[in-house]
C-alpha positions as CSV (number, residue, x, y, z in Angstrom):
1,M,-25.3,2.9,-38.6
2,S,-28.1,2.1,-36.2
3,K,-27.2,0.9,-33.0
4,S,-29.2,-2.2,-32.2
5,A,-26.8,-4.9,-30.7
6,T,-26.9,-5.4,-27.0
7,I,-24.2,-6.4,-24.8
8,R,-24.6,-7.8,-21.1
9,A,-22.2,-8.0,-18.8
10,R,-22.0,-8.9,-15.0
11,V,-19.6,-6.7,-12.9
12,E,-19.2,-6.1,-9.4
13,P,-21.4,-3.1,-8.1
14,D,-18.7,-1.5,-6.4
15,L,-16.5,-1.5,-9.7
16,K,-19.6,-0.5,-11.7
17,A,-20.2,2.8,-9.6
18,E,-16.7,3.8,-9.4
19,V,-16.0,3.6,-13.0
20,E,-19.3,5.1,-14.0
21,G,-18.3,7.9,-11.7
22,I,-15.3,8.4,-13.9
23,F,-17.2,8.2,-17.1
24,K,-19.4,10.9,-15.7
25,T,-16.3,13.1,-14.9
26,L,-15.2,12.4,-18.4
27,G,-18.6,13.3,-19.8
28,I,-19.2,10.0,-21.4
29,T,-21.8,7.3,-20.8
30,A,-20.9,3.7,-20.2
31,T,-22.3,2.8,-23.6
32,E,-20.1,5.4,-25.2
33,A,-17.0,3.9,-23.3
34,I,-17.8,0.4,-24.4
35,T,-18.1,1.4,-27.9
36,L,-14.8,3.2,-27.7
37,F,-13.3,0.4,-26.4
38,Y,-14.8,-1.8,-29.3
39,N,-13.5,0.6,-31.9
40,M,-10.0,0.6,-30.3
41,V,-10.1,-3.3,-30.5
42,K,-11.1,-3.1,-34.2
43,L,-8.4,-0.5,-34.9
44,K,-5.6,-2.4,-33.1
45,K,-7.0,-5.9,-34.1
46,G,-6.6,-7.0,-30.3
47,I,-6.8,-5.7,-26.9
48,P,-5.7,-1.9,-27.0
49,F,-3.4,-2.0,-24.1
50,D,-0.7,-4.4,-22.6
51,I,-1.8,-7.3,-20.7
52,K,1.1,-9.0,-18.8
53,I,1.6,-11.4,-16.0
54,P,3.7,-9.9,-13.5
55,N,7.2,-11.4,-12.9
56,E,7.9,-13.2,-9.7
57,E,9.3,-10.4,-7.7
58,T,6.4,-8.2,-8.8
59,Q,3.9,-10.8,-7.8
60,K,5.7,-11.2,-4.2
61,V,5.5,-7.2,-3.8
62,I,1.9,-7.2,-4.7
63,Q,0.9,-10.1,-2.3
64,D,3.0,-8.3,0.6
65,S,1.5,-5.1,0.2
66,R,-2.1,-6.6,0.2
67,K,-0.9,-8.0,3.7
68,G,0.5,-4.7,4.7
69,I,4.0,-6.1,4.6
70,N,6.6,-3.2,3.9
71,V,3.7,-0.6,3.4
72,T,4.4,2.9,4.6
73,T,1.6,5.0,4.9
74,H,1.4,9.1,5.2
75,S,-1.4,11.2,6.3
76,N,-0.7,13.7,3.5
77,L,1.7,14.4,0.6
78,D,3.7,17.0,2.6
79,D,4.6,14.3,5.2
80,Y,5.4,12.0,2.3
81,F,7.9,14.5,0.7
82,K,9.5,15.4,4.3
83,K,10.2,11.7,4.8
84,I,12.0,11.4,1.3
85,K,13.7,14.6,1.9
86,T,14.8,13.4,5.4
87,E,16.1,10.1,4.0
88,M,17.9,11.8,1.1
89,N,19.8,13.9,3.4
90,A,20.7,10.9,5.8
């Protein structure tokens, strides 16, 4: 079947660049990714993944983390594991 239909969508430039970098790593084009998505929608007869509204607790955690509340950062993975190990032994 000939590909002749066109899809136009506007997305944020940073999102587009990041996602197209992922597609490049996967070895596919944006067109191939969109075609894959459309085929999965057709196969599943709907969106091929769960779309859920987070509960109140999850929404609060998301809002807090965006504000930097109760967020712990580590300079690297080794520091993170050391902290966990220390907390487990306490």
